[in-house]
C-alpha positions in Angstrom: -26.1 -7.5 -61.5 -29.7 -6.5 -60.7 -30.7 -10.2 -61.1 -28.3 -11.3 -58.7 -29.1 -8.7 -56.2 -32.9 -9.7 -56.5 -32.2 -13.2 -56.1 -30.1 -12.6 -53.2 -33.0 -10.4 -51.6 -35.6 -13.4 -52.3 -33.4 -15.7 -50.5 -32.9 -13.2 -47.7 -36.4 -13.1 -47.3 -37.2 -16.7 -47.1 -34.5 -17.4 -44.4 -36.1 -14.8 -42.3 -39.6 -16.6 -42.9 -38.2 -19.9 -41.9 -36.4 -18.6 -38.8 -39.7 -16.7 -37.7 -41.4 -20.2 -37.9 -39.0 -22.2 -35.7 -39.9 -22.0 -32.3 -37.6 -20.7 -29.7 -36.8 -22.5 -26.4 -37.9 -21.1 -23.3 -35.1 -19.3 -21.5 -35.3 -21.5 -18.6 -34.3 -24.6 -20.7 -30.7 -24.3 -20.3 -31.1 -24.5 -16.5 -33.1 -27.0 -14.6 -36.1 -25.8 -12.7 -35.1 -25.7 -8.7 -36.7 -28.6 -6.7 -39.5 -27.9 -4.4 -38.4 -27.4 -0.9 -39.4 -30.1 1.5 -42.7 -29.3 3.6 -41.5 -28.3 7.3 -41.7 -31.2 9.5 -44.3 -31.1 12.5 -42.3 -30.7 16.1 -42.1 -33.8 18.1 -45.0 -34.2 20.7 -43.7 -34.2 24.2 -45.8 -37.4 24.9 -43.2 -39.5 27.2 -44.3 -40.2 30.7 -41.2 -41.9 31.5 -37.6 -42.6 30.8 -37.0 -45.8 29.0 -34.4 -46.9 32.0 -34.1 -45.7 35.6 -35.4 -42.4 36.8 -32.7 -39.9 35.4 -30.4 -42.1 33.5 -26.8 -40.8 32.4 -26.7 -39.8 28.7 -23.8 -41.7 27.7 -23.8 -40.4 24.0 -26.2 -37.9 22.5 -27.9 -37.9 19.2 -25.7 -36.8 16.2 -27.9 -36.6 12.9 -25.8 -37.6 10.0 -25.1 -35.1 7.1 -26.6 -37.7 4.6 -28.8 -40.6 4.6 -25.9 -43.4 4.8 -23.4 -40.6 6.4 -21.9 -41.4 10.0 -23.8 -40.2 12.7 -25.6 -41.4 15.8 -29.1 -42.1 15.2 -30.4 -42.3 18.8 -29.1 -41.6 22.3 -27.4 -43.9 24.7 -28.6 -44.4 28.2 -26.5 -45.7 30.9 -27.9 -48.7 32.9 -27.0 -52.1 34.4 -27.6 -55.1 32.5 -31.1 -56.9 33.3 -32.5 -53.4 34.2 -36.2 -53.5 32.9 -36.9 -51.4 29.9 -40.2 -49.4 29.6 -42.2 -47.9 26.7 -41.9 -44.1 27.2 -45.6 -43.6 25.9 -48.6 -45.5 24.9 -48.7 -47.3 21.7 -48.6 -50.9 19.9 -45.3 -53.0 19.6 -44.4 -53.1 15.9 -41.5 -55.3 16.3 -40.0 -57.6 18.9 -37.2 -60.1 17.8 -33.5 -60.1 17.3 -31.6 -58.2 14.3 -27.8 -59.1 14.0 -27.7 -60.7 17.1 -29.2 -58.0 19.3 -32.6 -57.9 20.8 -35.0 -55.1 19.4 -38.3 -53.7 20.4 -40.2 -51.3 18.2 -43.2 -49.5 19.5 -45.4 -47.2 17.2 -46.7 -44.3 19.6 -50.4 -44.0 19.8 -51.8 -41.1 17.8 -48.9 -40.0 16.0 -46.7 -41.3 13.2 -43.9 -42.0 15.3 -42.2 -45.1 16.6 -39.3 -45.7 19.1 -36.9 -48.4 19.2 -35.1 -50.0 22.2 -32.0 -52.2 21.8 -30.2 -54.3 23.1 -33.2 -55.8 24.9 -34.5 -59.2 25.7 -38.2 -58.7 24.6 -41.0 -59.6 26.9 -43.8 -58.6 24.7 -44.9 -59.7 21.1 -45.8 -57.9 18.0 -49.4 -56.5 18.1 -49.4 -56.0 21.9 -50.8 -52.9 23.3 -48.5 -51.1 25.8 -49.0 -48.1 28.3 -46.6 -45.7 29.1 -44.2 -47.2 31.8 -44.9 -50.8 31.1 -42.1 -53.1 30.8 -41.1 -54.4 27.0 -38.2 -56.2 28.2 -34.9 -56.6 30.0 -31.5 -54.9 29.4 -28.9 -57.0 27.6 -25.2 -56.7 28.4 -24.1 -56.7 24.6 -23.5 -53.0 23.6 -20.3 -52.9 22.0 -20.3 -49.1 21.2 -20.7 -48.1 24.8 -17.8 -48.0 27.4 -20.5 -49.8 29.7 -23.6 -51.5 29.5 -26.3 -49.0 28.1 -29.8 -49.0 26.2 -29.7 -47.4 22.6 -32.9 -45.4 22.4 -34.2 -44.3 18.8 -37.1 -42.4 17.5 -38.1 -42.5 13.7 -40.7 -40.8 11.7 -40.9 -43.2 8.8 -37.4 -43.7 7.9 -36.0 -40.5 9.1 -34.4 -40.7 12.5 -35.2 -37.8 15.2 -33.7 -36.9 18.3 -35.8 -39.3 21.1 -35.1 -36.7 23.9 -37.5 -34.4 22.3 -40.3 -36.9 23.5 -39.6 -36.1 26.9 -41.5 -33.0 28.7 -39.5 -30.5 30.9 -40.5 -32.0 33.8 -38.6 -35.2 32.9 -35.7 -33.5 31.7 -35.0 -31.3 34.5 -32.5 -33.2 37.0 -33.3 -33.2 40.7 -34.4 -35.7 43.6 -37.4 -38.0 42.7 -40.7 -37.6 44.5 -42.6 -40.1 46.1 -46.1 -40.0 45.0 -49.1 -41.4 47.1 -50.0 -45.0 46.9 -53.7 -45.4 46.1 -56.1 -46.7 48.5 -53.8 -46.4 51.3 -54.8 -43.6 53.7 -52.0 -41.0 54.2 -50.5 -41.2 58.0 -49.9 -38.0 59.5 -47.6 -37.8 62.3 -49.0 -37.4 65.8 -49.3 -33.8 67.2 -46.6 -33.0 69.8 -47.3 -32.8 73.3 -47.3 -29.1 74.7 -44.8 -28.0 77.1 -45.6 -28.9 80.7 -46.3 -25.6 82.6 -44.2 -24.7 85.4 -45.8 -24.6 89.0 -45.9 -21.3 90.6 
């Protein structure tokens, strides 16, 4: 009986020793490590100096960011304008694309000094890839084909890499404010001032 108990004690000791040699998995092995949060995105600089069409066009449809990359949404804004209206670059940059995509004319401009690019469609391009453009330069004419609008409109987009952003954030407050347009002085033309009014004739005593 003592031999049996002695052997049982030996086996128990060996089992405890082997258990001590087996490494225990870390406590976090069962749950995956949390994914690092994406770095905060820098705000869009308000560098636009003009609307792409008109002076203060009607926003037919605003920007509706999708919940997922391939989810439904509206990746830009639609601006009302008549067919044939000139489409202008809102800020200085370089044309990165000018051609047709799925039957519609598209112009893309990489904005100078940023990692942003704007897109304009449907547009008949008047520029070519590689052209340098300034703010307000005409890049094409608005086409009539815009099936997603009740009337002719320009779809204006803004991207940072492959991420769509709200293009209206490019506009500074003075462009977003509604109000009558101001006439600016023409260069090299002297300002004409109205002639002074003649004083009243003095009545004779």
